[in-house]
C-alpha positions as CSV (number, residue, x, y, z in Angstrom):
1,M,192.7,-23.7,-256.3
2,S,196.3,-24.3,-255.3
3,K,197.3,-25.4,-251.8
4,F,199.2,-22.2,-251.2
5,Y,196.1,-20.1,-252.1
6,E,193.9,-22.2,-249.9
7,E,196.3,-21.5,-247.0
8,I,196.3,-17.8,-247.7
9,L,192.5,-17.8,-247.4
10,Q,192.9,-19.3,-243.9
11,V,195.2,-16.6,-242.6
12,P,192.4,-14.5,-240.9
13,E,191.0,-17.5,-239.1
14,A,194.4,-18.5,-237.9
15,L,195.1,-15.1,-236.5
16,H,191.8,-15.1,-234.7
17,R,192.7,-18.4,-233.1
18,A,196.0,-17.0,-231.8
19,V,194.3,-13.8,-230.5
20,A,191.7,-15.9,-228.7
21,Y,194.4,-18.0,-227.0
22,Y,196.7,-15.1,-225.9
23,K,194.0,-13.0,-224.4
24,T,193.0,-15.9,-222.1
25,T,195.2,-18.9,-221.4
26,G,198.2,-17.3,-223.2
27,L,198.4,-14.5,-220.7
28,E,200.3,-16.9,-218.4
29,S,203.0,-17.2,-221.1
30,L,203.2,-13.4,-221.5
31,N,203.6,-12.9,-217.8
32,A,206.3,-15.7,-217.6
33,W,208.1,-14.0,-220.5
34,L,208.1,-10.6,-218.7
35,S,209.4,-12.2,-215.6
36,L,212.3,-14.0,-217.4
37,V,213.4,-10.9,-219.2
38,H,213.9,-9.1,-215.9
39,K,216.1,-11.9,-214.7
40,H,218.5,-11.8,-217.7
41,S,221.1,-9.4,-219.0
42,A,220.2,-9.6,-222.7
43,L,217.9,-11.2,-225.3
44,N,219.2,-13.4,-228.1
45,F,216.7,-14.1,-230.9
46,L,217.6,-17.0,-233.1
47,G,215.9,-18.4,-236.2
48,M,216.1,-19.1,-239.9
49,G,214.6,-17.1,-242.7
50,T,211.2,-15.9,-241.7
51,S,211.8,-17.0,-238.2
52,E,214.9,-14.9,-237.9
53,F,213.8,-11.6,-239.4
54,S,210.2,-11.4,-238.2
55,V,211.5,-10.0,-234.9
56,Y,212.4,-6.7,-236.6
57,S,208.6,-6.0,-236.9
58,A,208.4,-5.7,-233.1
59,L,211.9,-4.5,-232.3
60,P,210.9,-0.9,-231.3
61,K,208.7,-2.4,-228.6
62,I,211.2,-5.0,-227.5
63,D,213.9,-2.3,-227.3
64,A,211.7,-0.4,-225.0
65,G,212.2,-3.2,-222.5
66,E,215.6,-1.6,-221.9
67,V,217.5,-4.9,-222.3
68,P,220.1,-5.3,-225.0
69,V,218.7,-7.3,-228.0
70,F,220.6,-9.5,-230.5
71,V,219.1,-11.1,-233.6
72,R,221.1,-13.9,-235.2
73,D,220.8,-16.5,-238.0
74,A,220.5,-19.8,-236.1
75,G,222.7,-21.6,-238.5
76,E,225.5,-19.0,-238.2
77,Y,225.1,-19.0,-234.4
78,L,225.4,-22.8,-234.4
79,Y,228.9,-22.7,-235.9
80,Y,230.1,-19.2,-235.2
81,G,228.4,-18.3,-232.0
82,P,230.2,-18.5,-228.6
83,E,231.4,-21.9,-227.6
84,Q,230.4,-21.2,-224.0
85,P,227.0,-19.4,-224.2
86,N,226.3,-16.8,-221.6
87,R,223.8,-18.2,-219.0
88,T,222.6,-14.7,-218.2
89,V,221.3,-14.2,-221.8
90,L,217.7,-15.2,-222.4
91,T,217.5,-17.1,-225.7
92,I,214.4,-16.9,-227.9
93,L,214.3,-19.6,-230.6
94,T,211.7,-19.2,-233.4
95,S,210.9,-22.1,-235.7
96,Q,207.5,-22.7,-237.3
97,S,208.1,-26.5,-237.4
98,G,210.3,-26.6,-234.3
99,E,212.3,-29.2,-236.1
100,S,214.5,-27.4,-238.6
101,V,218.0,-28.8,-238.7
102,E,219.7,-25.8,-237.1
103,I,217.3,-25.6,-234.2
104,R,217.5,-29.3,-233.6
105,K,221.3,-29.2,-233.6
106,L,221.4,-26.2,-231.3
107,L,219.3,-28.0,-228.8
108,E,220.8,-31.5,-229.1
109,N,224.4,-30.1,-228.9
110,K,223.4,-28.0,-225.8
111,R,224.4,-24.8,-227.4
112,V,221.6,-23.1,-225.4
113,T,222.3,-23.2,-221.7
114,S,220.2,-20.3,-220.5
115,S,216.5,-20.2,-220.0
116,L,214.7,-20.8,-223.4
117,I,211.7,-19.2,-225.0
118,G,210.2,-21.2,-227.9
119,I,208.0,-19.7,-230.6
120,T,206.6,-22.6,-232.7
121,N,203.6,-24.0,-234.5
122,N,204.3,-27.4,-233.1
123,R,204.3,-27.8,-229.3
124,E,205.3,-31.4,-229.6
125,S,208.5,-30.6,-231.6
126,I,212.0,-30.7,-230.0
127,L,211.7,-26.9,-229.6
128,G,208.4,-27.2,-227.9
129,R,209.6,-29.9,-225.5
130,C,212.9,-28.1,-224.6
131,A,211.6,-24.6,-224.1
132,N,210.9,-23.2,-220.6
133,V,208.1,-21.1,-222.0
134,V,206.4,-21.9,-225.3
135,F,204.5,-19.5,-227.5
136,P,202.3,-21.6,-229.8
137,L,201.5,-20.1,-233.2
138,F,198.1,-21.8,-233.9
139,G,198.7,-21.6,-237.6
140,G,197.2,-25.0,-238.2
141,E,198.5,-27.3,-240.9
142,E,200.7,-25.5,-243.4
143,A,202.3,-27.4,-246.3
144,S,203.3,-24.5,-248.6
145,I,205.0,-21.1,-248.4
146,S,204.7,-19.6,-244.9
147,A,201.5,-17.5,-244.8
148,K,199.5,-18.4,-241.7
149,T,202.5,-19.1,-239.5
150,Y,204.2,-15.9,-240.7
151,T,201.2,-13.7,-239.8
152,N,200.9,-15.4,-236.4
153,T,204.6,-15.1,-235.7
154,L,204.3,-11.3,-236.2
155,A,201.3,-11.2,-233.9
156,V,203.1,-13.3,-231.1
157,L,206.2,-11.1,-231.3
158,N,204.2,-8.0,-231.1
159,L,202.4,-9.3,-228.1
160,M,205.7,-10.0,-226.5
161,G,207.0,-6.6,-227.5
162,E,203.8,-4.9,-226.2
163,T,204.2,-6.7,-222.9
164,L,207.8,-5.4,-222.5
165,A,207.0,-1.9,-223.6
166,K,204.1,-1.5,-221.2
167,R,205.6,-3.8,-218.5
168,K,202.4,-5.7,-218.3
169,V,200.3,-7.9,-220.5
170,P,198.5,-6.1,-223.4
171,S,195.2,-4.4,-222.8
172,V,191.8,-5.7,-224.1
173,D,191.9,-2.9,-226.6
174,F,195.2,-4.2,-228.1
175,F,193.7,-7.6,-228.6
176,D,190.6,-6.0,-230.2
177,V,193.0,-4.3,-232.7
178,L,194.5,-7.6,-233.6
179,D,191.1,-9.1,-234.2
180,K,190.1,-6.1,-236.4
181,T,193.4,-6.6,-238.3
182,A,192.6,-10.2,-238.9
183,D,189.2,-9.2,-240.4
184,S,190.9,-6.8,-242.8
185,L,193.8,-9.0,-244.1
186,L,192.0,-10.1,-247.2
187,S,189.8,-7.1,-247.8
188,V,191.8,-5.7,-250.8
189,P,189.9,-6.9,-253.9
190,N,191.4,-9.4,-256.3
191,E,191.2,-6.8,-259.1
192,E,193.5,-4.5,-257.2
193,I,196.0,-7.4,-256.7
194,Q,195.9,-8.2,-260.4
195,K,196.6,-4.5,-261.3
196,V,199.7,-4.6,-259.0
197,V,200.9,-7.8,-260.7
198,N,200.4,-6.3,-264.2
199,H,202.5,-3.3,-263.0
200,L,205.4,-5.5,-261.9
201,L,205.5,-7.8,-264.9
202,P,207.7,-9.4,-266.2
203,G,208.8,-9.7,-262.6
204,D,212.2,-11.0,-263.4
205,A,213.9,-8.9,-260.7
206,I,212.4,-6.8,-257.9
207,A,214.0,-4.9,-255.0
208,F,211.9,-4.7,-251.8
209,V,212.5,-1.8,-249.5
210,G,211.1,-1.0,-246.0
211,R,212.1,1.1,-243.0
212,G,211.8,0.2,-239.4
213,P,209.2,-2.5,-238.7
214,A,208.3,-2.5,-242.5
215,Y,211.8,-4.0,-243.2
216,T,210.3,-7.3,-242.1
217,S,207.8,-7.1,-244.9
218,A,210.6,-6.4,-247.4
219,R,212.5,-9.4,-246.1
220,Q,209.5,-11.7,-246.2
221,S,208.6,-10.6,-249.7
222,A,212.1,-11.1,-251.1
223,L,212.2,-14.6,-249.6
224,T,208.7,-15.6,-250.8
225,F,208.9,-14.0,-254.2
226,M,212.1,-16.0,-254.9
227,E,210.5,-19.1,-253.4
228,G,207.1,-18.8,-255.2
229,T,207.7,-16.9,-258.5
230,R,211.3,-17.7,-259.2
231,C,211.9,-13.9,-259.2
232,L,215.4,-12.6,-258.5
233,S,214.8,-10.3,-255.5
234,S,216.6,-8.6,-252.7
235,P,215.5,-6.7,-249.5
236,F,216.9,-3.4,-248.3
237,T,216.3,-0.9,-245.6
238,G,215.5,2.5,-247.2
239,G,218.9,3.9,-246.1
240,A,220.8,0.9,-247.4
241,F,219.1,1.1,-250.8
242,R,220.4,4.7,-251.1
243,H,224.0,3.5,-250.3
244,G,224.8,1.8,-253.7
245,P,221.8,-0.2,-255.0
246,F,220.1,3.1,-256.1
247,E,222.7,3.3,-258.9
248,S,220.9,0.3,-260.6
249,V,217.5,2.1,-260.8
250,G,216.2,2.7,-264.3
251,K,214.1,1.2,-267.0
252,L,213.3,-2.5,-266.5
253,F,213.9,-2.1,-262.8
254,S,211.0,-2.8,-260.4
255,I,210.9,-1.7,-256.8
256,V,208.3,-2.4,-254.1
257,I,208.3,0.0,-251.1
258,Y,206.5,-0.9,-247.9
259,C,205.6,2.5,-246.5
260,A,204.1,2.6,-243.1
261,K,202.6,5.9,-241.8
262,G,205.2,7.1,-239.3
263,K,208.5,8.8,-238.7
264,T,210.2,7.8,-241.9
265,S,207.4,7.6,-244.4
266,R,208.5,10.9,-246.1
267,F,211.8,9.2,-247.1
268,S,210.0,6.3,-248.6
269,W,207.7,8.5,-250.7
270,K,210.8,10.5,-251.9
271,L,212.5,7.2,-252.9
272,A,209.4,6.2,-254.8
273,L,209.3,9.5,-256.7
274,D,213.1,9.6,-257.3
275,S,213.0,6.0,-258.7
276,A,210.0,6.7,-261.0
277,K,211.7,9.7,-262.4
278,L,214.6,7.5,-263.4
279,G,212.3,5.1,-265.2
280,A,211.7,2.4,-262.6
281,K,208.3,0.8,-262.1
282,V,207.4,1.5,-258.5
283,L,204.8,-0.1,-256.2
284,V,204.1,1.5,-252.9
285,I,202.2,-0.6,-250.3
286,T,201.0,1.8,-247.6
287,D,198.4,2.7,-245.0
288,E,198.4,6.4,-245.7
289,P,197.3,8.7,-248.5
290,A,199.9,9.1,-251.3
291,P,201.5,12.6,-251.2
292,V,203.2,12.1,-254.6
293,K,202.0,11.1,-258.1
294,H,203.8,9.7,-261.1
295,E,202.7,7.5,-264.0
296,L,205.2,4.8,-263.0
297,I,204.1,4.7,-259.4
298,R,201.2,2.5,-258.4
299,V,199.9,2.8,-254.9
300,L,198.2,0.0,-253.1
301,T,196.5,1.3,-249.9
302,I,195.7,-1.2,-247.3
303,P,193.4,-1.0,-244.3
304,N,195.3,-0.8,-241.0
305,P,193.2,-0.7,-237.8
306,A,196.4,0.3,-236.0
307,A,197.8,3.0,-238.3
308,D,199.2,4.8,-235.3
309,D,201.4,1.8,-234.4
310,E,204.1,1.1,-237.0
311,T,205.0,-2.2,-235.4
312,L,201.6,-3.6,-236.6
313,F,202.1,-2.5,-240.2
314,P,203.8,-5.8,-241.2
315,L,200.8,-7.7,-239.7
316,A,198.4,-5.5,-241.7
317,V,200.1,-6.2,-245.0
318,S,200.8,-9.9,-244.3
319,G,197.7,-10.9,-246.3
320,I,198.8,-8.8,-249.3
321,H,202.2,-10.1,-250.4
322,P,201.2,-13.8,-250.5
323,R,198.4,-13.0,-252.8
324,I,200.7,-11.0,-255.1
325,V,203.1,-14.0,-255.0
326,H,200.3,-16.3,-256.0
327,A,199.1,-14.1,-258.9
328,L,202.6,-13.2,-260.2
329,A,203.6,-16.8,-260.2
330,K,200.6,-17.7,-262.3
331,E,201.5,-14.9,-264.8
332,R,205.0,-16.2,-265.0
333,G,203.9,-19.8,-265.6
334,F,204.4,-21.2,-262.1
335,E,202.3,-22.5,-259.3
336,A,203.5,-20.8,-256.1
337,G,204.2,-23.1,-253.2
338,I,205.5,-26.1,-255.1
339,F,208.9,-27.0,-253.7
340,N,211.1,-28.5,-256.4
341,Y,214.5,-28.7,-254.6
342,G,213.6,-28.6,-250.9
343,E,210.9,-29.3,-248.4
344,K,208.6,-27.4,-246.1
345,I,210.8,-28.4,-243.1
346,T,214.5,-27.8,-244.0
347,V,216.5,-30.8,-242.8
348,T,219.6,-30.3,-244.9
349,E,222.3,-27.8,-244.0
């Protein structure tokens, strides 16, 4: 068993650890977060890769806090952000290691002068030491492609978003939903995962599409499929895919659509059917019954204890795409999670 697959199997336990902390001791951090937001004029989320785009999963709830929200690539912000940061803007830095080169430079060069929220798996890191409020991830040791820390980052951001949207810490029922989600993360049988992989083969190039919170799943998949399977991939929102990339749809084209039950799911199903009619192989990962059928569309239905809350859809599917990466890499002759040119912690710009 590969190290990456071992870590995938640990995802539910890691999420349970985080939930147990935040419904007890971690409530203090959630209250502190709520208090700080009310004292600032805007929120500035900074991170790299997974740590940057994970916030989109909880953005509808964070937006409900009625404070302007900015999401920036930390490396771009380091060199192209304002030379004199606004002290009234609350900065949220996310870094699984807390030590990536961009985060370290931002802190060492004092590019963050406002109050600082840190989301990290390592409370002893430079991020953990510098933050006014720390949200630990409890992912445990992770040496391969982000799986445990990704899932727990989604959970933490959703807890933060839920706190803003409700203007108080989440209810006991909300924590129960997170625990039920943890229990369901690996419930899809391996046979179904293999059928999905066979449908996507040869897997040379795949477009990933998601709308709203599900865009986070598309971004994470594009990143990890390139990282783990050496597959050329790109993520799109559903609307952006229609604005140009749809012209490339046809035979030998594969598209994975993350379709959460909600306000835009009808557009995702239409995209799936339109793409299949043009000869593309389509995989729809969803938490609702499929309203369309086509021989080139494969549907993977996942259990989602919070199907009425789109912001939790990326969490519900966070145990699916790492397993597809693992299986697809094997079919393509790779072992997912082996870094040939970089390291787990990125220290080179």
